[in-house]
All heavy atoms as a GROMACS GRO file, in nm:
protein
  627
    1MET      N    1   7.158  11.408   6.217
    1MET     CA    2   7.255  11.311   6.264
    1MET      C    3   7.387  11.332   6.192
    1MET      O    4   7.392  11.356   6.072
    1MET     CB    5   7.200  11.170   6.234
    1MET     CG    6   7.286  11.063   6.290
    1MET     SD    7   7.198  10.908   6.308
    1MET     CE    8   7.261  10.820   6.169
    2PHE      N    9   7.495  11.329   6.272
    2PHE     CA   10   7.628  11.348   6.213
    2PHE      C   11   7.676  11.224   6.140
    2PHE      O   12   7.644  11.112   6.178
    2PHE     CB   13   7.730  11.381   6.324
    2PHE     CG   14   7.723  11.523   6.372
    2PHE    CD1   15   7.671  11.551   6.496
    2PHE    CD2   16   7.768  11.626   6.292
    2PHE    CE1   17   7.662  11.679   6.540
    2PHE    CE2   18   7.761  11.756   6.337
    2PHE     CZ   19   7.708  11.784   6.462
    3TYR      N   20   7.748  11.247   6.039
    3TYR     CA   21   7.811  11.139   5.966
    3TYR      C   22   7.958  11.136   6.003
    3TYR      O   23   8.012  11.230   6.061
    3TYR     CB   24   7.792  11.157   5.816
    3TYR     CG   25   7.649  11.148   5.775
    3TYR    CD1   26   7.576  11.262   5.746
    3TYR    CD2   27   7.585  11.025   5.770
    3TYR    CE1   28   7.441  11.253   5.711
    3TYR    CE2   29   7.452  11.014   5.735
    3TYR     CZ   30   7.380  11.130   5.706
    3TYR     OH   31   7.248  11.121   5.671
    4ILE      N   32   8.024  11.030   5.968
    4ILE     CA   33   8.165  11.012   6.004
    4ILE      C   34   8.251  11.127   5.948
    4ILE      O   35   8.339  11.178   6.016
    4ILE     CB   36   8.218  10.877   5.952
    4ILE    CG1   37   8.141  10.761   6.016
    4ILE    CG2   38   8.366  10.860   5.976
    4ILE    CD1   39   8.162  10.748   6.166
    5ARG      N   40   8.224  11.167   5.826
    5ARG     CA   41   8.303  11.274   5.765
    5ARG      C   42   8.291  11.403   5.842
    5ARG      O   43   8.390  11.472   5.867
    5ARG     CB   44   8.259  11.293   5.621
    5ARG     CG   45   8.355  11.380   5.540
    5ARG     CD   46   8.317  11.389   5.397
    5ARG     NE   47   8.229  11.505   5.383
    5ARG     CZ   48   8.148  11.528   5.280
    5ARG    NH1   49   8.139  11.439   5.186
    5ARG    NH2   50   8.075  11.634   5.277
    6GLU      N   51   8.171  11.439   5.884
    6GLU     CA   52   8.151  11.562   5.960
    6GLU      C   53   8.220  11.556   6.096
    6GLU      O   54   8.273  11.657   6.143
    6GLU     CB   55   8.001  11.590   5.978
    6GLU     CG   56   7.933  11.646   5.855
    6GLU     CD   57   7.894  11.539   5.755
    6GLU    OE1   58   7.911  11.419   5.784
    6GLU    OE2   59   7.847  11.574   5.646
    7VAL      N   60   8.218  11.439   6.158
    7VAL     CA   61   8.285  11.423   6.285
    7VAL      C   62   8.436  11.445   6.271
    7VAL      O   63   8.498  11.514   6.349
    7VAL     CB   64   8.255  11.282   6.346
    7VAL    CG1   65   8.343  11.257   6.467
    7VAL    CG2   66   8.109  11.273   6.383
    8PHE      N   67   8.495  11.387   6.165
    8PHE     CA   68   8.639  11.406   6.143
    8PHE      C   69   8.672  11.550   6.112
    8PHE      O   70   8.776  11.602   6.152
    8PHE     CB   71   8.688  11.314   6.032
    8PHE     CG   72   8.706  11.173   6.074
    8PHE    CD1   73   8.638  11.070   6.012
    8PHE    CD2   74   8.791  11.139   6.179
    8PHE    CE1   75   8.652  10.939   6.051
    8PHE    CE2   76   8.807  11.009   6.222
    8PHE     CZ   77   8.738  10.909   6.156
    9ILE      N   78   8.583  11.618   6.037
    9ILE     CA   79   8.606  11.761   6.009
    9ILE      C   80   8.603  11.842   6.138
    9ILE      O   81   8.689  11.927   6.162
    9ILE     CB   82   8.503  11.812   5.908
    9ILE    CG1   83   8.528  11.750   5.771
    9ILE    CG2   84   8.507  11.964   5.898
    9ILE    CD1   85   8.420  11.778   5.668
   10LEU      N   86   8.505  11.814   6.225
   10LEU     CA   87   8.498  11.888   6.353
   10LEU      C   88   8.618  11.855   6.440
   10LEU      O   89   8.672  11.945   6.506
   10LEU     CB   90   8.368  11.851   6.425
   10LEU     CG   91   8.240  11.909   6.364
   10LEU    CD1   92   8.117  11.852   6.440
   10LEU    CD2   93   8.243  12.059   6.371
   11MET      N   94   8.664  11.732   6.440
   11MET     CA   95   8.779  11.695   6.520
   11MET      C   96   8.906  11.763   6.467
   11MET      O   97   8.998  11.796   6.546
   11MET     CB   98   8.797  11.544   6.524
   11MET     CG   99   8.694  11.473   6.609
   11MET     SD  100   8.705  11.293   6.604
   11MET     CE  101   8.872  11.266   6.659
   12SER      N  102   8.915  11.784   6.339
   12SER     CA  103   9.034  11.847   6.283
   12SER      C  104   9.040  11.995   6.320
   12SER      O  105   9.147  12.056   6.314
   12SER     CB  106   9.036  11.832   6.132
   12SER     OG  107   8.933  11.908   6.073
   13LEU      N  108   8.930  12.053   6.361
   13LEU     CA  109   8.927  12.195   6.401
   13LEU      C  110   8.971  12.214   6.546
   13LEU      O  111   8.997  12.326   6.588
   13LEU     CB  112   8.789  12.252   6.379
   13LEU     CG  113   8.739  12.255   6.235
   13LEU    CD1  114   8.596  12.304   6.231
   13LEU    CD2  115   8.829  12.340   6.149
   14LEU      N  116   8.978  12.107   6.622
   14LEU     CA  117   9.019  12.117   6.762
   14LEU      C  118   9.169  12.143   6.773
   14LEU      O  119   9.247  12.091   6.698
   14LEU     CB  120   8.982  11.988   6.838
   14LEU     CG  121   8.834  11.956   6.849
   14LEU    CD1  122   8.815  11.819   6.912
   14LEU    CD2  123   8.764  12.062   6.928
   15PRO      N  124   9.210  12.222   6.873
   15PRO     CA  125   9.354  12.245   6.890
   15PRO      C  126   9.423  12.119   6.940
   15PRO      O  127   9.366  12.038   7.013
   15PRO     CB  128   9.359  12.358   6.995
   15PRO     CG  129   9.231  12.347   7.068
   15PRO     CD  130   9.130  12.295   6.970
   16LEU      N  131   9.549  12.102   6.901
   16LEU     CA  132   9.624  11.983   6.941
   16LEU      C  133   9.712  12.010   7.063
   16LEU      O  134   9.766  11.915   7.120
   16LEU     CB  135   9.710  11.933   6.825
   16LEU     CG  136   9.632  11.888   6.702
   16LEU    CD1  137   9.727  11.850   6.590
   16LEU    CD2  138   9.542  11.773   6.736
   17THR      N  139   9.728  12.133   7.102
   17THR     CA  140   9.811  12.166   7.218
   17THR      C  141   9.729  12.240   7.320
   17THR      O  142   9.624  12.298   7.290
   17THR     CB  143   9.930  12.254   7.176
   17THR    OG1  144   9.878  12.374   7.120
   17THR    CG2  145  10.020  12.185   7.077
   18ALA      N  146   9.775  12.236   7.444
   18ALA     CA  147   9.704  12.304   7.552
   18ALA      C  148   9.726  12.457   7.538
   18ALA      O  149   9.830  12.502   7.490
   18ALA     CB  150   9.756  12.256   7.686
   19ALA      N  151   9.627  12.532   7.584
   19ALA     CA  152   9.635  12.676   7.573
   19ALA      C  153   9.696  12.740   7.697
   19ALA      O  154   9.721  12.857   7.699
   19ALA     CB  155   9.497  12.735   7.549
   20ALA      N  156   9.718  12.661   7.801
   20ALA     CA  157   9.775  12.717   7.926
   20ALA      C  158   9.872  12.617   7.986
   20ALA      O  159   9.877  12.500   7.947
   20ALA     CB  160   9.663  12.745   8.025
   21HIS      N  161   9.951  12.664   8.078
   21HIS     CA  162  10.046  12.580   8.146
   21HIS      C  163  10.043  12.612   8.294
   21HIS      O  164  10.022  12.727   8.331
   21HIS     CB  165  10.186  12.603   8.088
   21HIS     CG  166  10.281  12.493   8.121
   21HIS    ND1  167  10.348  12.492   8.240
   21HIS    CD2  168  10.318  12.381   8.056
   21HIS    CE1  169  10.425  12.385   8.245
   21HIS    NE2  170  10.408  12.316   8.134
   22VAL      N  171  10.070  12.513   8.378
   22VAL     CA  172  10.064  12.534   8.522
   22VAL      C  173  10.161  12.643   8.565
   22VAL      O  174  10.132  12.722   8.658
   22VAL     CB  175  10.092  12.402   8.595
   22VAL    CG1  176  10.100  12.422   8.746
   22VAL    CG2  177   9.986  12.300   8.563
   23LYS      N  178  10.273  12.651   8.502
   23LYS     CA  179  10.375  12.751   8.542
   23LYS      C  180  10.325  12.894   8.521
   23LYS      O  181  10.381  12.988   8.577
   23LYS     CB  182  10.504  12.728   8.463
   23LYS     CG  183  10.572  12.600   8.501
   23LYS     CD  184  10.696  12.580   8.417
   23LYS     CE  185  10.757  12.444   8.444
   23LYS     NZ  186  10.869  12.415   8.357
   24TRP      N  187  10.221  12.913   8.444
   24TRP     CA  188  10.166  13.046   8.427
   24TRP      C  189  10.090  13.092   8.550
   24TRP      O  190  10.072  13.213   8.573
   24TRP     CB  191  10.070  13.051   8.309
   24TRP     CG  192  10.134  13.034   8.175
   24TRP    CD1  193  10.266  13.020   8.146
   24TRP    CD2  194  10.066  13.026   8.052
   24TRP    NE1  195  10.284  13.005   8.014
   24TRP    CE2  196  10.163  13.008   7.950
   24TRP    CE3  197   9.933  13.031   8.014
   24TRP    CZ2  198  10.131  12.996   7.817
   24TRP    CZ3  199   9.902  13.020   7.880
   24TRP    CH2  200  10.000  13.005   7.781
   25PHE      N  201  10.044  13.001   8.632
   25PHE     CA  202   9.957  13.036   8.743
   25PHE      C  203  10.026  13.032   8.878
   25PHE      O  204   9.966  13.068   8.979
   25PHE     CB  205   9.836  12.941   8.747
   25PHE     CG  206   9.762  12.940   8.617
   25PHE    CD1  207   9.765  12.828   8.534
   25PHE    CD2  208   9.690  13.049   8.576
   25PHE    CE1  209   9.695  12.826   8.415
   25PHE    CE2  210   9.621  13.050   8.455
   25PHE     CZ  211   9.622  12.938   8.376
   26VAL      N  212  10.148  12.990   8.884
   26VAL     CA  213  10.221  12.986   9.010
   26VAL      C  214  10.355  13.055   8.992
   26VAL      O  215  10.404  13.071   8.880
   26VAL     CB  216  10.245  12.841   9.059
   26VAL    CG1  217  10.115  12.773   9.092
   26VAL    CG2  218  10.323  12.761   8.959
   27ASP      N  219  10.413  13.100   9.102
   27ASP     CA  220  10.544  13.164   9.098
   27ASP      C  221  10.650  13.056   9.084
   27ASP      O  222  10.674  12.980   9.175
   27ASP     CB  223  10.564  13.244   9.226
   27ASP     CG  224  10.688  13.330   9.220
   27ASP    OD1  225  10.732  13.361   9.108
   27ASP    OD2  226  10.743  13.363   9.327
   28TYR      N  227  10.709  13.045   8.966
   28TYR     CA  228  10.802  12.937   8.938
   28TYR      C  229  10.915  12.991   8.849
   28TYR      O  230  10.892  13.062   8.752
   28TYR     CB  231  10.732  12.823   8.863
   28TYR     CG  232  10.821  12.704   8.833
   28TYR    CD1  233  10.850  12.615   8.931
   28TYR    CD2  234  10.875  12.688   8.706
   28TYR    CE1  235  10.935  12.506   8.906
   28TYR    CE2  236  10.958  12.581   8.679
   28TYR     CZ  237  10.988  12.490   8.778
   28TYR     OH  238  11.069  12.384   8.751
   29ASN      N  239  11.037  12.959   8.886
   29ASN     CA  240  11.151  13.000   8.808
   29ASN      C  241  11.180  12.893   8.703
   29ASN      O  242  11.219  12.781   8.736
   29ASN     CB  243  11.272  13.020   8.901
   29ASN     CG  244  11.391  13.075   8.824
   29ASN    OD1  245  11.385  13.098   8.703
   29ASN    ND2  246  11.501  13.096   8.896
   30THR      N  247  11.161  12.926   8.578
   30THR     CA  248  11.177  12.826   8.472
   30THR      C  249  11.322  12.791   8.448
   30THR      O  250  11.349  12.694   8.374
   30THR     CB  251  11.115  12.880   8.341
   30THR    OG1  252  11.178  13.004   8.306
   30THR    CG2  253  10.965  12.896   8.353
   31GLU      N  254  11.416  12.862   8.507
   31GLU     CA  255  11.557  12.829   8.489
   31GLU      C  256  11.599  12.717   8.581
   31GLU      O  257  11.704  12.654   8.561
   31GLU     CB  258  11.644  12.952   8.512
   31GLU     CG  259  11.618  13.062   8.407
   31GLU     CD  260  11.695  13.188   8.436
   31GLU    OE1  261  11.766  13.192   8.540
   31GLU    OE2  262  11.686  13.281   8.357
   32ASN      N  263  11.519  12.688   8.685
   32ASN     CA  264  11.551  12.577   8.776
   32ASN      C  265  11.522  12.444   8.710
   32ASN      O  266  11.430  12.431   8.631
   32ASN     CB  267  11.470  12.588   8.905
   32ASN     CG  268  11.510  12.702   8.990
   32ASN    OD1  269  11.616  12.762   8.970
   32ASN    ND2  270  11.426  12.735   9.086
   33ARG      N  271  11.603  12.343   8.747
   33ARG     CA  272  11.577  12.208   8.696
   33ARG      C  273  11.455  12.151   8.769
   33ARG      O  274  11.433  12.181   8.886
   33ARG     CB  275  11.697  12.119   8.721
   33ARG     CG  276  11.820  12.158   8.641
   33ARG     CD  277  11.931  12.063   8.669
   33ARG     NE  278  11.885  11.927   8.651
   33ARG     CZ  279  11.947  11.834   8.583
   33ARG    NH1  280  12.062  11.864   8.530
   33ARG    NH2  281  11.899  11.714   8.570
   34PRO      N  282  11.376  12.069   8.704
   34PRO     CA  283  11.263  12.006   8.773
   34PRO      C  284  11.310  11.913   8.884
   34PRO      O  285  11.422  11.860   8.880
   34PRO     CB  286  11.194  11.924   8.661
   34PRO     CG  287  11.253  11.970   8.532
   34PRO     CD  288  11.384  12.034   8.562
   35ALA      N  289  11.226  11.896   8.984
   35ALA     CA  290  11.260  11.806   9.094
   35ALA      C  291  11.264  11.663   9.043
   35ALA      O  292  11.189  11.625   8.954
   35ALA     CB  293  11.157  11.820   9.205
   36SER      N  294  11.353  11.584   9.100
   36SER     CA  295  11.364  11.446   9.056
   36SER      C  296  11.242  11.367   9.105
   36SER      O  297  11.177  11.404   9.203
   36SER     CB  298  11.493  11.383   9.108
   36SER     OG  299  11.484  11.365   9.247
   37LEU      N  300  11.216  11.258   9.039
   37LEU     CA  301  11.102  11.171   9.075
   37LEU      C  302  11.121  11.117   9.217
   37LEU      O  303  11.024  11.108   9.291
   37LEU     CB  304  11.087  11.062   8.972
   37LEU     CG  305  10.969  10.970   8.987
   37LEU    CD1  306  10.838  11.049   8.979
   37LEU    CD2  307  10.971  10.861   8.884
   38LEU      N  308  11.242  11.080   9.252
   38LEU     CA  309  11.267  11.026   9.385
   38LEU      C  310  11.240  11.130   9.492
   38LEU      O  311  11.178  11.099   9.596
   38LEU     CB  312  11.412  10.976   9.395
   38LEU     CG  313  11.450  10.906   9.524
   38LEU    CD1  314  11.363  10.782   9.542
   38LEU    CD2  315  11.595  10.869   9.521
   39ASN      N  316  11.279  11.254   9.471
   39ASN     CA  317  11.248  11.361   9.567
   39ASN      C  318  11.100  11.384   9.580
   39ASN      O  319  11.050  11.409   9.689
   39ASN     CB  320  11.318  11.492   9.526
   39ASN     CG  321  11.465  11.489   9.553
   39ASN    OD1  322  11.515  11.405   9.629
   39ASN    ND2  323  11.537  11.579   9.490
   40MET      N  324  11.029  11.377   9.468
   40MET     CA  325  10.884  11.397   9.473
   40MET      C  326  10.815  11.284   9.549
   40MET      O  327  10.726  11.307   9.630
   40MET     CB  328  10.828  11.407   9.331
   40MET     CG  329  10.687  11.458   9.325
   40MET     SD  330  10.556  11.349   9.269
   40MET     CE  331  10.627  11.215   9.187
   41LEU      N  332  10.859  11.161   9.526
   41LEU     CA  333  10.797  11.046   9.593
   41LEU      C  334  10.825  11.046   9.742
   41LEU      O  335  10.747  10.992   9.819
   41LEU     CB  336  10.846  10.916   9.531
   41LEU     CG  337  10.798  10.887   9.389
   41LEU    CD1  338  10.866  10.764   9.334
   41LEU    CD2  339  10.650  10.872   9.384
   42GLN      N  340  10.934  11.105   9.786
   42GLN     CA  341  10.970  11.108   9.926
   42GLN      C  342  10.915  11.231   9.998
   42GLN      O  343  10.930  11.240  10.120
   42GLN     CB  344  11.123  11.105   9.941
   42GLN     CG  345  11.184  10.974   9.901
   42GLN     CD  346  11.335  10.977   9.907
   42GLN    OE1  347  11.397  11.082   9.911
   42GLN    NE2  348  11.396  10.859   9.906
   43SER      N  349  10.848  11.320   9.928
   43SER     CA  350  10.798  11.441   9.994
   43SER      C  351  10.676  11.409  10.081
   43SER      O  352  10.598  11.318  10.051
   43SER     CB  353  10.762  11.548   9.890
   43SER     OG  354  10.646  11.510   9.820
   44MET      N  355  10.661  11.482  10.186
   44MET     CA  356  10.549  11.461  10.280
   44MET      C  357  10.416  11.498  10.215
   44MET      O  358  10.314  11.436  10.245
   44MET     CB  359  10.567  11.541  10.408
   44MET     CG  360  10.685  11.491  10.494
   44MET     SD  361  10.668  11.317  10.537
   44MET     CE  362  10.524  11.319  10.641
   45GLU      N  363  10.416  11.597  10.126
   45GLU     CA  364  10.293  11.635  10.058
   45GLU      C  365  10.242  11.520   9.971
   45GLU      O  366  10.122  11.487   9.970
   45GLU     CB  367  10.313  11.759   9.971
   45GLU     CG  368  10.337  11.885  10.050
   45GLU     CD  369  10.484  11.906  10.082
   45GLU    OE1  370  10.568  11.825  10.037
   45GLU    OE2  371  10.514  12.004  10.152
   46PHE      N  372  10.332  11.455   9.899
   46PHE     CA  373  10.293  11.344   9.814
   46PHE      C  374  10.243  11.228   9.898
   46PHE      O  375  10.139  11.166   9.866
   46PHE     CB  376  10.410  11.300   9.726
   46PHE     CG  377  10.379  11.181   9.640
   46PHE    CD1  378  10.306  11.197   9.522
   46PHE    CD2  379  10.417  11.052   9.676
   46PHE    CE1  380  10.275  11.088   9.441
   46PHE    CE2  381  10.386  10.944   9.596
   46PHE     CZ  382  10.316  10.962   9.481
   47MET      N  383  10.313  11.196  10.006
   47MET     CA  384  10.271  11.084  10.090
   47MET      C  385  10.137  11.113  10.155
   47MET      O  386  10.052  11.025  10.169
   47MET     CB  387  10.378  11.056  10.197
   47MET     CG  388  10.501  10.993  10.142
   47MET     SD  389  10.461  10.835  10.064
   47MET     CE  390  10.618  10.786  10.009
   48GLY      N  391  10.114  11.239  10.196
   48GLY     CA  392   9.985  11.276  10.255
   48GLY      C  393   9.872  11.260  10.155
   48GLY      O  394   9.765  11.209  10.187
   49LEU      N  395   9.892  11.311  10.033
   49LEU     CA  396   9.790  11.297   9.931
   49LEU      C  397   9.766  11.152   9.890
   49LEU      O  398   9.651  11.111   9.868
   49LEU     CB  399   9.828  11.379   9.808
   49LEU     CG  400   9.816  11.531   9.824
   49LEU    CD1  401   9.876  11.602   9.701
   49LEU    CD2  402   9.675  11.573   9.846
   50LEU      N  403   9.872  11.073   9.889
   50LEU     CA  404   9.858  10.930   9.859
   50LEU      C  405   9.776  10.860   9.968
   50LEU      O  406   9.686  10.783   9.937
   50LEU     CB  407   9.995  10.864   9.845
   50LEU     CG  408   9.997  10.714   9.818
   50LEU    CD1  409   9.935  10.686   9.681
   50LEU    CD2  410  10.140  10.661   9.825
   51ALA      N  411   9.806  10.891  10.095
   51ALA     CA  412   9.730  10.832  10.205
   51ALA      C  413   9.584  10.877  10.200
   51ALA      O  414   9.493  10.795  10.221
   51ALA     CB  415   9.794  10.870  10.338
   52LEU      N  416   9.560  11.003  10.174
   52LEU     CA  417   9.422  11.054  10.167
   52LEU      C  418   9.345  10.986  10.055
   52LEU      O  419   9.231  10.944  10.072
   52LEU     CB  420   9.422  11.206  10.146
   52LEU     CG  421   9.287  11.271  10.133
   52LEU    CD1  422   9.208  11.260  10.263
   52LEU    CD2  423   9.301  11.415  10.094
   53ALA      N  424   9.407  10.974   9.938
   53ALA     CA  425   9.340  10.909   9.824
   53ALA      C  426   9.311  10.761   9.856
   53ALA      O  427   9.204  10.710   9.822
   53ALA     CB  428   9.425  10.921   9.699
   54THR      N  429   9.406  10.693   9.920
   54THR     CA  430   9.386  10.552   9.954
   54THR      C  431   9.270  10.537  10.054
   54THR      O  432   9.186  10.447  10.038
   54THR     CB  433   9.515  10.495  10.016
   54THR    OG1  434   9.622  10.514   9.920
   54THR    CG2  435   9.500  10.348  10.048
   55ILE      N  436   9.262  10.624  10.152
   55ILE     CA  437   9.154  10.617  10.250
   55ILE      C  438   9.019  10.645  10.186
   55ILE      O  439   8.921  10.576  10.210
   55ILE     CB  440   9.181  10.716  10.366
   55ILE    CG1  441   9.301  10.667  10.448
   55ILE    CG2  442   9.060  10.736  10.454
   55ILE    CD1  443   9.355  10.769  10.546
   56VAL      N  444   9.014  10.746  10.098
   56VAL     CA  445   8.889  10.779  10.031
   56VAL      C  446   8.842  10.665   9.941
   56VAL      O  447   8.723  10.629   9.942
   56VAL     CB  448   8.904  10.912   9.951
   56VAL    CG1  449   8.784  10.931   9.856
   56VAL    CG2  450   8.919  11.030  10.043
   57ILE      N  451   8.933  10.603   9.869
   57ILE     CA  452   8.896  10.492   9.781
   57ILE      C  453   8.849  10.374   9.865
   57ILE      O  454   8.748  10.308   9.832
   57ILE     CB  455   9.014  10.454   9.690
   57ILE    CG1  456   9.037  10.563   9.588
   57ILE    CG2  457   8.987  10.320   9.620
   57ILE    CD1  458   9.164  10.547   9.508
   58PHE      N  459   8.917  10.345   9.978
   58PHE     CA  460   8.877  10.235  10.065
   58PHE      C  461   8.739  10.260  10.123
   58PHE      O  462   8.650  10.172  10.120
   58PHE     CB  463   8.980  10.216  10.174
   58PHE     CG  464   8.939  10.115  10.276
   58PHE    CD1  465   8.943   9.979  10.246
   58PHE    CD2  466   8.894  10.153  10.401
   58PHE    CE1  467   8.905   9.885  10.340
   58PHE    CE2  468   8.853  10.060  10.494
   58PHE     CZ  469   8.859   9.924  10.465
   59LEU      N  470   8.716  10.381  10.177
   59LEU     CA  471   8.586  10.411  10.238
   59LEU      C  472   8.473  10.410  10.134
   59LEU      O  473   8.360  10.366  10.164
   59LEU     CB  474   8.591  10.546  10.309
   59LEU     CG  475   8.680  10.550  10.433
   59LEU    CD1  476   8.685  10.689  10.491
   59LEU    CD2  477   8.632  10.450  10.538
   60THR      N  478   8.504  10.455  10.014
   60THR     CA  479   8.402  10.452   9.908
   60THR      C  480   8.365  10.308   9.872
   60THR      O  481   8.247  10.276   9.852
   60THR     CB  482   8.455  10.526   9.783
   60THR    OG1  483   8.490  10.657   9.821
   60THR    CG2  484   8.349  10.531   9.675
   61SER      N  485   8.465  10.218   9.868
   61SER     CA  486   8.434  10.080   9.835
   61SER      C  487   8.357  10.014   9.948
   61SER      O  488   8.267   9.933   9.922
   61SER     CB  489   8.561  10.003   9.806
   61SER     OG  490   8.642   9.993   9.921
   62VAL      N  491   8.386  10.046  10.075
   62VAL     CA  492   8.312   9.991  10.186
   62VAL      C  493   8.167  10.042  10.183
   62VAL      O  494   8.072   9.967  10.201
   62VAL     CB  495   8.380  10.026  10.320
   62VAL    CG1  496   8.290   9.994  10.438
   62VAL    CG2  497   8.512   9.952  10.333
   63LEU      N  498   8.151  10.173  10.157
   63LEU     CA  499   8.018  10.230  10.151
   63LEU      C  500   7.937  10.172  10.036
   63LEU      O  501   7.818  10.146  10.049
   63LEU     CB  502   8.030  10.381  10.136
   63LEU     CG  503   7.899  10.461  10.139
   63LEU    CD1  504   7.830  10.446  10.275
   63LEU    CD2  505   7.926  10.608  10.108
   64ASP      N  506   8.002  10.144   9.924
   64ASP     CA  507   7.935  10.084   9.810
   64ASP      C  508   7.882   9.945   9.840
   64ASP      O  509   7.775   9.906   9.795
   64ASP     CB  510   8.031  10.080   9.690
   64ASP     CG  511   7.965  10.028   9.566
   64ASP    OD1  512   7.857  10.079   9.530
   64ASP    OD2  513   8.021   9.934   9.505
   65ARG      N  514   7.955   9.872   9.922
   65ARG     CA  515   7.908   9.739   9.958
   65ARG      C  516   7.794   9.743  10.062
   65ARG      O  517   7.712   9.652  10.067
   65ARG     CB  518   8.024   9.657  10.017
   65ARG     CG  519   8.128   9.622   9.915
   65ARG     CD  520   8.239   9.544   9.975
   65ARG     NE  521   8.346   9.525   9.873
   65ARG     CZ  522   8.459   9.471   9.900
   65ARG    NH1  523   8.489   9.428  10.020
   65ARG    NH2  524   8.548   9.456   9.806
   66LYS      N  525   7.790   9.849  10.143
   66LYS     CA  526   7.688   9.860  10.246
   66LYS      C  527   7.553   9.912  10.191
   66LYS      O  528   7.448   9.875  10.242
   66LYS     CB  529   7.733   9.953  10.360
   66LYS     CG  530   7.857   9.906  10.431
   66LYS     CD  531   7.826   9.786  10.514
   66LYS     CE  532   7.955   9.744  10.590
   66LYS     NZ  533   7.940   9.614  10.652
   67LEU      N  534   7.558   9.997  10.091
   67LEU     CA  535   7.435  10.054  10.036
   67LEU      C  536   7.362   9.953   9.948
   67LEU      O  537   7.426   9.874   9.878
   67LEU     CB  538   7.466  10.178   9.954
   67LEU     CG  539   7.521  10.298  10.034
   67LEU    CD1  540   7.556  10.410   9.939
   67LEU    CD2  541   7.420  10.345  10.136
   68ALA      N  542   7.232   9.959   9.951
   68ALA     CA  543   7.152   9.869   9.870
   68ALA      C  544   7.155   9.915   9.724
   68ALA      O  545   7.148  10.033   9.695
   68ALA     CB  546   7.009   9.866   9.921
   69SER      N  547   7.165   9.819   9.634
   69SER     CA  548   7.156   9.851   9.493
   69SER      C  549   7.015   9.820   9.443
   69SER      O  550   6.939   9.753   9.510
   69SER     CB  551   7.260   9.768   9.416
   69SER     OG  552   7.222   9.633   9.414
   70PRO      N  553   6.977   9.871   9.328
   70PRO     CA  554   6.843   9.845   9.275
   70PRO      C  555   6.813   9.696   9.259
   70PRO      O  556   6.698   9.656   9.265
   70PRO     CB  557   6.844   9.915   9.139
   70PRO     CG  558   6.946  10.021   9.151
   70PRO     CD  559   7.051   9.967   9.245
   71VAL      N  560   6.912   9.615   9.240
   71VAL     CA  561   6.891   9.470   9.226
   71VAL      C  562   6.849   9.409   9.360
   71VAL      O  563   6.771   9.313   9.364
   71VAL     CB  564   7.021   9.404   9.174
   71VAL    CG1  565   7.005   9.253   9.166
   71VAL    CG2  566   7.057   9.461   9.038
   72ASP      N  567   6.896   9.467   9.472
   72ASP     CA  568   6.868   9.412   9.604
   72ASP      C  569   6.733   9.452   9.664
   72ASP      O  570   6.685   9.390   9.756
   72ASP     CB  571   6.978   9.451   9.704
   72ASP     CG  572   7.114   9.401   9.659
   72ASP    OD1  573   7.118   9.297   9.590
   72ASP    OD2  574   7.215   9.464   9.695
   73VAL      N  575   6.674   9.561   9.613
   73VAL     CA  576   6.552   9.614   9.671
   73VAL      C  577   6.435   9.578   9.580
   73VAL      O  578   6.427   9.626   9.465
   73VAL     CB  579   6.562   9.765   9.689
   73VAL    CG1  580   6.434   9.820   9.751
   73VAL    CG2  581   6.682   9.800   9.775
   74PRO      N  582   6.341   9.496   9.626
   74PRO     CA  583   6.227   9.452   9.539
   74PRO      C  584   6.140   9.569   9.496
   74PRO      O  585   6.084   9.564   9.384
   74PRO     CB  586   6.148   9.356   9.626
   74PRO     CG  587   6.236   9.321   9.743
   74PRO     CD  588   6.338   9.428   9.753
   75GLU      N  589   6.127   9.672   9.576
   75GLU     CA  590   6.042   9.784   9.538
   75GLU      C  591   6.098   9.862   9.421
   75GLU      O  592   6.027   9.934   9.353
   75GLU     CB  593   6.022   9.882   9.656
   75GLU     CG  594   5.944   9.826   9.773
   75GLU     CD  595   6.031   9.745   9.868
   75GLU    OE1  596   6.152   9.769   9.875
   75GLU    OE2  597   5.977   9.655   9.934
   76TRP      N  598   6.226   9.850   9.397
   76TRP     CA  599   6.289   9.923   9.288
   76TRP      C  600   6.287   9.843   9.158
   76TRP      O  601   6.328   9.893   9.054
   76TRP     CB  602   6.433   9.959   9.323
   76TRP     CG  603   6.444  10.059   9.433
   76TRP    CD1  604   6.344  10.131   9.487
   76TRP    CD2  605   6.563  10.098   9.498
   76TRP    NE1  606   6.392  10.212   9.587
   76TRP    CE2  607   6.528  10.193   9.596
   76TRP    CE3  608   6.696  10.062   9.487
   76TRP    CZ2  609   6.619  10.254   9.680
   76TRP    CZ3  610   6.787  10.122   9.571
   76TRP    CH2  611   6.750  10.219   9.666
   77GLN      N  612   6.241   9.722   9.162
   77GLN     CA  613   6.235   9.636   9.043
   77GLN      C  614   6.120   9.682   8.955
   77GLN      O  615   6.014   9.718   9.004
   77GLN     CB  616   6.217   9.491   9.081
   77GLN     CG  617   6.333   9.430   9.157
   77GLN     CD  618   6.458   9.422   9.072
   77GLN    OE1  619   6.452   9.394   8.954
   77GLN    NE2  620   6.573   9.448   9.135
   78PRO      N  621   6.138   9.682   8.824
   78PRO     CA  622   6.026   9.723   8.734
   78PRO      C  623   5.913   9.624   8.730
   78PRO      O  624   5.922   9.513   8.761
   78PRO     CB  625   6.093   9.736   8.596
   78PRO     CG  626   6.228   9.674   8.609
   78PRO     CD  627   6.259   9.654   8.753
   0.00000   0.00000   0.00000
């Protein structure tokens, strides 16, 4: 069993910065200024992903209400 001291020692060995960056994996000119937040929020890609995430969360919540939970099914009770 680990003790608090050993946990802190192991945590101190972890790196504090990321070892990779997204710009390493895509073709991106680092001399360009980043896009503004307003431009990003108005982009069709962002709106599409926002709509998709909203639909998935809504459908998941509806499905969760329709499926029986262990509390509702007597055969699943201990």
